[in-house]
C-alpha positions in Angstrom: 0.3 0.1 -0.3 1.8 3.4 -1.3 2.2 5.9 1.6 -0.9 8.6 2.4 0.8 12.0 1.9 -0.8 15.5 3.8 -1.3 17.8 0.5 -0.5 20.5 2.7 3.0 19.4 3.8 3.4 16.3 1.9 4.6 14.2 4.9 3.2 11.0 5.7 0.1 10.9 7.2 -3.2 8.7 7.9 -6.7 9.5 6.3 -9.6 9.9 8.8 -12.9 8.9 7.4 -15.1 11.9 5.9 -18.9 10.9 5.9 -19.7 13.3 2.8 -20.2 11.1 -0.4 -15.5 11.9 -1.5 -16.2 15.1 -1.4 -13.5 15.9 1.0 -10.9 13.9 3.7 -9.8 14.1 6.1 -5.6 14.0 6.8 -3.9 13.5 10.8 -0.5 14.8 9.7 2.4 15.1 12.5 3.6 18.2 11.0 0.4 19.8 10.3 -2.4 18.1 12.8 -5.9 17.0 11.6 -7.9 18.2 9.4 -10.2 18.1 6.8 -9.5 19.2 3.2 -12.2 19.4 0.3 -11.2 17.5 -3.3 -11.1 21.0 -4.8 -8.9 22.5 -2.2 -6.6 19.8 -2.1 -6.4 19.7 -6.1 -5.0 23.5 -5.8 -2.6 23.3 -2.8 -1.4 20.1 -5.0 -1.0 22.4 -8.0 0.1 24.9 -6.0 1.6 24.4 -2.5 0.9 27.0 -0.1 3.8 26.6 2.0 4.8 26.5 5.9 2.4 29.3 7.0 -0.7 27.1 6.4 0.7 23.7 8.0 1.4 26.5 10.7 -2.3 28.0 11.3 -3.9 24.5 10.7 -1.5 23.2 13.7 -2.9 26.0 15.4 -6.0 24.7 15.6 -4.8 21.6 17.2 -3.2 23.5 19.8 -5.7 25.1 21.1 -8.2 22.0 20.9 -10.2 24.2 18.7 -12.6 21.8 16.2 -10.7 20.5 13.4 -10.5 22.7 10.6 -12.1 22.6 7.2 -10.4 23.7 4.3 -12.0 24.6 1.5 -10.9 26.8 -1.9 -12.6 29.8 -0.1 -11.0 29.2 3.1 -7.7 28.7 1.3 -7.3 31.4 -0.7 -8.0 34.1 2.6 -6.1 32.2 4.9 -3.1 32.4 1.8 -4.2 36.0 1.5 -4.1 37.4 5.3 -1.9 34.9 6.8 1.0 37.2 9.2 4.1 36.9 8.0 5.8 36.5 11.7 9.2 38.2 12.4 12.4 35.9 14.2 11.8 37.2 18.0 7.6 37.3 17.5 8.5 33.2 16.6 10.9 33.3 19.1 7.9 34.0 21.6 5.7 31.3 20.3 7.7 28.8 20.7 8.6 29.6 24.8 4.3 30.0 24.9 5.0 26.4 23.1 6.8 24.8 24.9 5.3 26.7 28.6 2.1 24.5 27.1 3.7 21.2 27.4 5.5 22.2 31.1 3.2 19.9 32.9 5.4 22.0 36.3 7.9 24.3 36.5 11.6 22.2 36.1 9.7 19.7 33.6 11.6 18.4 30.7 9.9 18.6 27.3 10.8 16.6 24.4 10.2 18.6 20.5 10.4 16.7 16.9 12.5 19.2 14.6 11.0 17.1 11.4 7.4 17.6 13.2 6.9 20.3 15.0 8.2 23.9 13.2 5.3 24.6 13.1 4.3 25.6 16.4 7.1 28.3 16.0 5.8 29.2 12.5 8.9 28.1 11.5 9.5 27.4 7.6 11.7 24.0 8.6 13.7 22.1 11.1 16.7 24.5 10.7 14.7 27.2 11.6 13.1 25.7 14.6 16.8 25.0 15.5 17.6 28.2 15.4 14.6 29.9 17.4 15.8 26.8 19.8 19.2 27.9 20.3 18.2 31.6 20.4 16.1 31.1 23.8 18.9 29.5 25.7 21.2 32.0 24.2 18.8 34.6 26.0 18.7 32.5 28.8 15.0 31.4 28.5 15.3 27.2 27.8 17.7 24.6 28.8 18.1 22.2 26.0 19.8 18.8 25.9 21.6 17.0 23.3 19.3 16.3 20.1 19.0 12.7 19.6 18.6 12.5 15.7 15.6 15.0 15.1 14.6 14.6 19.1 15.3 17.3 20.9 14.8 15.5 24.9 14.4 17.6 28.3 14.4 20.8 27.0 13.6 22.9 30.5 12.1 27.0 30.9 15.1 28.3 33.4 14.0 30.8 35.8 14.8 33.9 33.5 12.0 32.7 30.6 9.4 31.7 33.5 9.6 35.6 34.3 9.2 36.5 31.0 6.5 34.3 30.5 5.0 36.2 33.7 6.3 40.2 32.9 4.0 38.8 29.6 1.7 36.9 30.3 -1.4 39.2 30.0 0.6 41.2 27.0 0.3 41.0 23.9 2.9 38.9 21.7 1.9 40.9 18.2 2.6 44.6 18.7 2.0 45.6 16.1 -2.1 44.3 15.6 -4.5 46.6 16.3 -8.1 44.3 16.2 -10.8 45.9 14.8 -14.5 44.9 16.4 -17.2 46.3 14.0 -20.4 45.0 12.3 -19.8 43.2 8.8 -22.7 44.3 7.2 -21.8 45.5 3.9 -23.1 48.9 4.6 -20.2 49.5 6.4 -17.6 47.9 4.5 -16.8 51.4 2.9 -16.3 52.4 6.5 -13.5 49.4 6.7 -11.8 50.2 3.1 -11.6 53.9 3.4 -11.4 54.4 6.6 -10.5 52.2 9.3 -8.6 50.2 7.4 -5.9 52.8 5.8 -6.0 54.8 9.3 -4.5 52.0 11.1 -2.0 51.0 8.9 -0.8 54.7 8.7 -0.1 54.6 12.1 2.6 52.2 11.3 0.0 48.9 12.2 -1.6 46.2 11.0 -5.3 45.9 11.1 -7.1 42.6 11.9 -10.8 42.5 11.4 -11.7 38.2 12.4 -13.8 37.7 9.5 -11.1 38.8 7.1 -9.2 35.7 8.3 -10.8 32.0 7.7 -12.5 30.6 10.9 -14.7 27.8 11.4 -16.1 26.5 15.0 -15.6 28.8 18.2 -15.1 31.7 16.8 -15.7 33.4 20.1 -12.2 31.2 21.0 -10.7 32.7 18.0 -11.6 36.1 19.0 -10.5 35.8 23.0 -7.3 35.0 21.0 -7.1 37.4 18.9 -7.7 40.0 21.6 -5.2 38.8 23.2 -2.4 39.0 20.3 -3.4 42.6 20.2 -1.7 46.2 21.3 -4.8 47.4 21.0 -9.0 47.6 19.7 -11.2 50.0 17.9 -14.3 49.1 18.5 -17.0 50.8 15.8 -20.9 50.5 17.6 -22.5 51.4 14.5 -25.4 49.0 14.0 -25.4 48.4 17.7 -23.5 44.9 18.1 -23.2 43.0 20.8 -20.5 41.2 20.0 -18.8 44.6 19.5 -19.6 45.5 23.1 -18.7 42.1 24.2 -14.8 42.6 22.2 -14.6 45.7 23.5 -15.3 45.0 27.2 -13.1 42.0 26.8 -9.9 43.8 25.8 -11.2 46.3 28.7 -10.9 43.4 31.1 -6.9 43.3 30.0 -6.6 46.7 30.2 -6.1 46.6 26.8 -6.9 50.3 25.2 -10.6 50.8 23.1 -11.1 53.4 21.1 -14.4 54.2 20.3 -15.9 55.4 17.4 -19.6 55.5 15.9 -21.5 57.1 13.1 -23.4 59.8 13.7 -26.4 58.9 13.0 -25.8 56.3 15.6 -24.6 57.9 17.8 -28.1 58.4 19.7 -28.1 54.4 19.9 -24.8 54.1 21.9 -25.4 51.7 24.9 -25.6 53.7 28.4 -22.8 51.6 29.6 -20.3 52.9 27.3 -21.1 56.7 26.8 -18.9 57.7 28.9 -15.6 57.1 27.1 -14.9 59.4 24.3 -16.3 58.5 20.5 -15.4 59.2 17.3 -18.0 60.9 15.8 -18.0 60.2 12.1 -19.2 61.2 8.7 -18.3 59.0 6.1 -15.6 56.5 5.8 -12.8 59.3 4.5 -13.3 61.3 7.7 -13.6 58.4 10.3 -9.9 57.6 8.5 -8.4 61.3 9.5 -10.1 61.2 12.8 -8.8 58.0 14.0 -5.7 58.2 13.1 -4.5 61.1 14.9 -7.1 59.5 17.7 -4.4 55.9 17.5 -1.1 58.4 17.0 -2.5 60.4 20.0 -3.4 57.5 22.4 -1.5 55.0 21.2 1.6 56.8 19.5 2.8 56.6 15.5 4.5 53.0 15.6 8.1 52.7 14.0 10.1 49.4 15.3 8.8 47.9 18.1 10.1 44.2 19.5 8.6 42.2 21.7 
């Protein structure tokens, strides 16, 4: 029987039963983790390999105990377009947190497989994972034992690593990300495209709206994780969506800065619990862009080069 290959990373994988009359397959890959993929999306992946970032995205579902993802053509297109490019320092922080998740108690020893676990750090391959581990060791965050083949045994988080994790437990990893909470009604598409998105980019940050990345089940877990990894939150309460208020409230609970905005004709409908906060009141998307840009620069500061 020929080996079954994962269509994403080409590693040997197992098939998962998918009761969908052959329209999709399920794979259990040691690199990517478990996922389902439609036959059309699988053909697209084989014709145009998406690269290691898709493996990292799929693997995060397993790491966060989220429902097994299903990759369709639409999801595939959106993933490839919107997946972030992590800096070396960001990858180190992600890797340190992955080791932390595998540590049952302080001082416990953790094993990693260079060939299978590089997506944990959003690394491109085993060589980059090796480099990132060495970097964490040089920073005094971990201690490594000798490598046995592709297996790194007995890695331990040191005191400096725990101090770093404690210090940054409630702070964002990716300090250039701005989470945007707003109604997804198409009526507000121009407010996003010509207002909020360019204002954030002008200020030197990366705008992130959860519907601009693929998501399947447990969208609440995805939103919470994305807010935690953001520098600040924009909450446009136009149309008074409850989800926007929830996301803004969650960010406030994390002590993240929240910048509120609302279209002028909806100002009177703002919830009484949040009227105490200053709101950017806007008439047009261009008006919103200019006002929001100025507030970001004044409250958050225009971003140059930051480190995690």
